C-alpha positions in Angstrom: -14.0 76.4 0.2 -15.7 73.2 -0.8 -14.2 71.7 -4.0 -16.7 71.1 -6.8 -16.6 67.5 -7.9 -16.4 66.9 -11.6 -19.6 65.4 -13.0 -19.4 61.6 -13.6 -19.2 60.6 -17.2 -22.6 59.7 -18.7 -21.6 57.4 -21.6 -22.2 53.7 -21.2 -20.0 52.8 -24.2 -17.6 54.4 -26.6 -16.3 53.0 -29.8 -14.3 53.9 -32.9 -13.7 52.4 -36.3 -10.0 53.1 -37.1 -10.2 51.2 -40.4 -11.8 51.9 -42.7 -11.7 55.6 -42.3 -14.5 58.0 -43.2 -14.5 58.4 -47.0 -12.4 55.3 -47.8 -13.0 53.2 -51.0 -13.2 49.4 -50.5 -12.3 47.5 -53.7 -12.2 43.8 -52.8 -12.0 43.2 -49.0 -13.5 45.1 -46.1 -10.9 45.3 -43.4 -12.3 46.5 -40.1 -10.2 47.5 -37.1 -11.3 49.5 -34.0 -12.0 49.4 -30.3 -14.8 49.7 -27.7 -14.8 50.9 -24.1 -17.7 50.0 -21.7 -18.5 51.2 -18.2 -19.4 49.0 -15.2 -23.1 49.0 -15.9 -22.6 47.2 -19.2 -22.5 43.4 -19.2 -20.8 41.2 -21.8 -21.4 42.5 -25.3 -21.5 41.4 -28.9 -20.1 43.9 -31.4 -21.5 44.3 -35.0 -20.7 46.4 -38.0 -23.7 47.1 -40.1 -23.4 48.1 -43.8 -26.3 50.4 -44.7 -27.5 51.6 -48.1 -29.7 54.5 -47.2 -31.8 53.2 -44.3 -31.5 49.5 -45.4 -29.1 47.2 -43.7 -27.3 45.4 -46.6 -25.0 43.3 -44.4 -24.4 42.8 -40.7 -21.0 41.5 -39.6 -20.3 40.0 -36.1 -16.9 41.3 -35.1 -14.2 39.2 -33.6 -13.2 40.5 -30.1 -10.4 40.3 -27.7 -9.9 42.2 -24.4 -7.4 45.0 -24.8 -3.9 44.5 -23.2 -3.4 46.4 -19.9 -1.2 49.1 -21.4 -3.5 49.8 -24.3 -6.6 49.8 -22.1 -5.1 52.2 -19.5 -4.1 54.7 -22.2 -7.5 54.7 -23.8 -9.3 54.8 -20.4 -7.3 57.9 -19.4 -7.7 59.5 -22.8 -11.5 59.2 -22.7 -12.1 59.5 -18.9 -14.1 62.7 -19.3 -16.6 60.8 -21.5 -16.7 57.4 -19.8 -15.7 55.7 -16.6 -14.3 52.7 -18.5 -14.4 49.3 -16.9 -13.5 47.1 -19.9 -11.9 47.6 -23.3 -12.3 45.5 -26.4 -10.4 45.3 -29.7 -12.6 44.6 -32.7 -11.5 43.3 -36.1 -12.8 41.7 -39.2 -11.7 40.9 -42.8 -14.6 40.3 -45.1 -14.9 40.0 -48.9 -17.3 42.5 -50.6 -17.9 40.2 -53.5 -21.6 40.2 -54.4 -22.2 43.6 -52.7 -23.3 46.2 -55.4 -21.0 49.1 -56.0 -22.1 52.3 -54.4 -22.1 54.6 -51.3 -22.7 53.1 -47.9 -22.7 53.9 -44.2 -20.8 51.6 -41.9 -21.9 51.7 -38.3 -20.4 50.2 -35.2 -23.1 48.7 -32.9 -23.0 46.8 -29.6 -25.6 44.5 -28.1 -25.9 43.1 -24.6 -27.3 39.6 -25.2 -28.7 39.3 -21.6 -30.6 42.5 -21.6 -31.1 43.2 -25.2 -29.7 46.7 -24.7 -28.3 48.1 -28.0 -26.1 51.1 -28.8 -24.7 52.6 -32.0 -21.2 53.9 -31.3 -20.2 55.5 -34.5 -20.7 55.7 -38.3 -18.4 56.2 -41.2 -19.1 56.6 -44.9 -17.4 54.5 -47.6 -17.6 53.6 -51.2 -17.5 50.0 -52.5 -16.1 49.3 -55.9 -15.7 45.8 -57.5 -12.2 46.5 -58.7 -9.3 44.2 -57.7 -5.6 44.3 -57.7 -5.4 41.2 -60.0 -6.7 40.6 -63.5 -6.7 37.5 -65.6 -4.5 38.6 -68.5 -7.3 39.7 -70.9 -5.1 42.5 -72.3 -2.2 40.2 -72.9 -4.5 37.7 -74.7 -5.9 40.5 -76.8 -2.4 41.4 -78.0 -1.7 37.8 -78.9 0.8 37.3 -76.0 1.0 34.6 -73.4 -1.7 34.9 -70.7 -0.6 35.1 -67.1 -2.1 36.4 -63.9 -0.1 39.2 -62.5 -0.3 41.5 -59.5 -0.6 45.0 -61.0 1.1 48.1 -59.8 0.9 51.8 -60.7 4.5 52.0 -61.8 7.1 49.7 -63.4 10.9 49.9 -64.0 12.3 48.0 -66.9 16.1 48.5 -66.6 16.8 45.9 -69.3 14.4 47.6 -71.7 15.7 51.1 -70.9 12.5 52.7 -69.6 10.3 53.2 -66.5 6.7 54.2 -66.6 4.0 55.0 -64.0 0.7 56.7 -63.2 0.2 59.3 -60.5 -2.1 57.4 -58.1 -2.3 56.0 -54.6 -0.8 52.5 -54.9 -3.2 51.2 -52.2 -6.3 53.0 -53.3 -6.2 54.4 -56.9 -9.4 56.4 -57.3 -10.5 59.7 -58.8 -13.8 61.6 -59.2 -14.5 63.2 -62.6 -17.1 64.2 -65.2 -17.6 61.6 -67.9 -16.7 64.2 -70.5 -13.3 65.0 -68.9 -11.4 62.2 -67.2 -7.7 63.2 -66.7 -5.1 60.7 -65.7 -1.5 61.8 -65.2 1.8 60.0 -65.1 5.4 59.8 -66.5 7.7 57.9 -68.7 11.5 57.8 -68.1 12.9 56.6 -71.4 15.4 57.5 -74.1 14.3 60.0 -76.7 12.4 58.5 -79.6 10.4 56.1 -77.4 6.8 56.0 -78.6 3.7 55.6 -76.4 0.4 54.1 -77.3 -2.6 53.1 -75.2 -5.7 51.0 -74.9 -8.2 50.6 -72.0 -10.2 48.0 -70.1 -13.3 49.8 -68.9 -15.7 47.8 -66.7 -14.2 44.5 -68.2 -14.7 45.7 -71.8 -11.5 46.3 -73.8 -11.3 49.4 -76.0 -8.9 50.6 -78.6 -9.2 54.1 -80.2 -11.5 52.8 -82.8 -13.9 50.9 -80.6 -14.0 53.8 -78.1 -15.0 56.1 -80.9 -17.8 53.8 -81.9 -19.3 54.5 -78.4 -18.9 58.2 -78.8 -15.7 58.3 -76.6 -12.3 59.7 -77.4 -8.8 59.9 -75.8 -5.5 61.6 -76.3 -2.0 61.3 -74.8 -0.3 64.6 -74.2 3.4 64.5 -73.6 4.8 67.6 -71.7 8.0 68.5 -69.9 8.5 67.1 -66.4 12.1 66.8 -65.0 12.5 63.4 -63.5 15.5 64.4 -61.5 13.1 66.0 -59.2 11.3 62.7 -58.6 12.2 59.7 -56.4 14.8 57.5 -58.2 13.1 54.4 -56.8 10.1 55.4 -59.0 11.7 56.5 -62.2 14.8 54.1 -62.1 18.4 55.2 -62.7 19.7 56.6 -64.9 17.4 59.5 -65.6 16.8 59.6 -69.3 15.0 62.0 -71.6 12.9 64.6 -69.7 11.6 66.8 -72.5 8.4 64.7 -72.8 8.6 62.8 -69.5 5.1 64.0 -68.3 2.1 62.2 -69.6 -1.5 63.4 -69.4 -4.2 61.0 -70.6 -7.4 62.8 -71.5 -10.5 60.6 -71.7 -14.0 61.5 -72.8 -16.4 58.6 -72.0 -20.0 60.0 -72.3 -21.5 56.5 -72.3 -20.5 55.9 -68.6 -23.4 56.4 -66.1 -22.9 58.2 -62.8 -21.3 56.1 -60.1 -18.3 53.8 -59.8 -16.4 52.4 -62.8 -13.1 50.6 -63.2 -10.6 51.8 -65.8 -7.4 49.9 -66.4 -4.8 51.6 -68.7 -2.4 49.6 -70.8 0.5 51.2 -72.5 2.3 50.1 -75.8 5.8 51.3 -75.2 8.0 51.4 -78.4 11.6 51.6 -77.4 14.0 52.2 -80.3 15.6 49.0 -81.4 13.4 46.9 -79.1 10.1 45.0 -79.5 7.0 46.8 -78.3 6.4 46.3 -74.5 2.9 46.0 -73.1 2.6 47.5 -69.6 -0.7 47.0 -67.7 -1.3 49.5 -65.0 -3.3 48.7 -61.9 -7.0 49.6 -62.4 -8.3 53.0 -61.2 -11.7 53.4 -59.6 -13.4 56.4 -61.4 -16.4 57.9 -59.7 -18.4 59.6 -62.4 -20.2 62.7 -61.1 -22.0 65.0 -63.7 -21.8 67.9 -61.2 -18.0 68.0 -61.6 -17.1 71.0 -63.8 -15.4 70.4 -67.2 -12.4 72.8 -67.4 -11.2 73.6 -70.9 -7.9 74.8 -69.5 -7.2 71.8 -67.3 -4.3 70.4 -69.3 -2.6 73.8 -69.4 -3.1 74.1 -65.6 -1.5 70.7 -65.1 1.4 71.6 -67.4 2.0 74.9 -65.5 1.9 73.2 -62.2 4.5 70.6 -63.3 6.8 73.4 -64.6 6.9 74.8 -61.1 7.1 71.5 -59.3 9.5 69.7 -61.7 11.4 72.5 -63.5 13.6 71.6 -66.4 17.3 72.3 -66.1 18.3 75.8 -67.3 20.8 74.3 -69.8 20.1 71.0 -71.5 22.2 69.3 -74.1 20.0 68.9 -77.2 19.8 65.4 -78.6 20.3 64.9 -82.3 19.1 61.3 -82.3 15.9 62.0 -84.2 17.4 64.6 -86.6 17.3 63.6 -90.3 20.1 65.1 -92.4 
């Protein structure tokens, strides 16, 4: 019998963007990482990443290149040998600010060009969102409260052992972002503090500071709902030791912001934490990108559903010593 030879691969080039991934949100810097394989018929190449809004190219970035190391190249060549008889492998990378690029939805496509022949190929496309948020702010909230201004790198959680509390929001530390209807934006978090600790809040929305009163003037409203959430079930690195009161450890922030248009907005939450016997502490949480989408359903039972889920995920101890710290004789 004559063995049937496998058909030769037809692709001239293959490529992949490993970062950003499809659906990522870019907040301040576009970090591109990927690779390209070419066959023997392809000459030297230039690699570009094009940023498209619809069919319009907003930006075109020339990628830095280096030929892959032997081990890396051989692994990729074997992995994709049914698609391409690879002759050369390239690493592609770039770090580029997105300052000045309007917020919105974009396509990011990987494209190669052979300068000698003018031949051009598009090797892949990913979708991403660009939001103008940043991990640093200039102390506007501190200034508003009459405190010393200082630039600070913001986080989604903080531990104040000397103040006796820890506080945080439930969000991806690297990419805090949610999608919501403007009439129902729900943020969740926790506070690990002694009983009797009070919690207030104000907001920086798209670089405008709002208190409860100024928010109401725009037709908006908010509420803080404290519900049980046993912190012993959480990572001690997040909540800080020791675990304190858990009866009202869970925090649900309910926002109604009908004045926000569809699209990306930046919301930064700041807490007033009133620890018994201590001065009020101001805690600025890292900004969250909120994608306002009118098609998202408003659920009247959303807070109840969150509370029920927490009861299952973070159940309270069956027996708990009741504190009398707030009981007035």
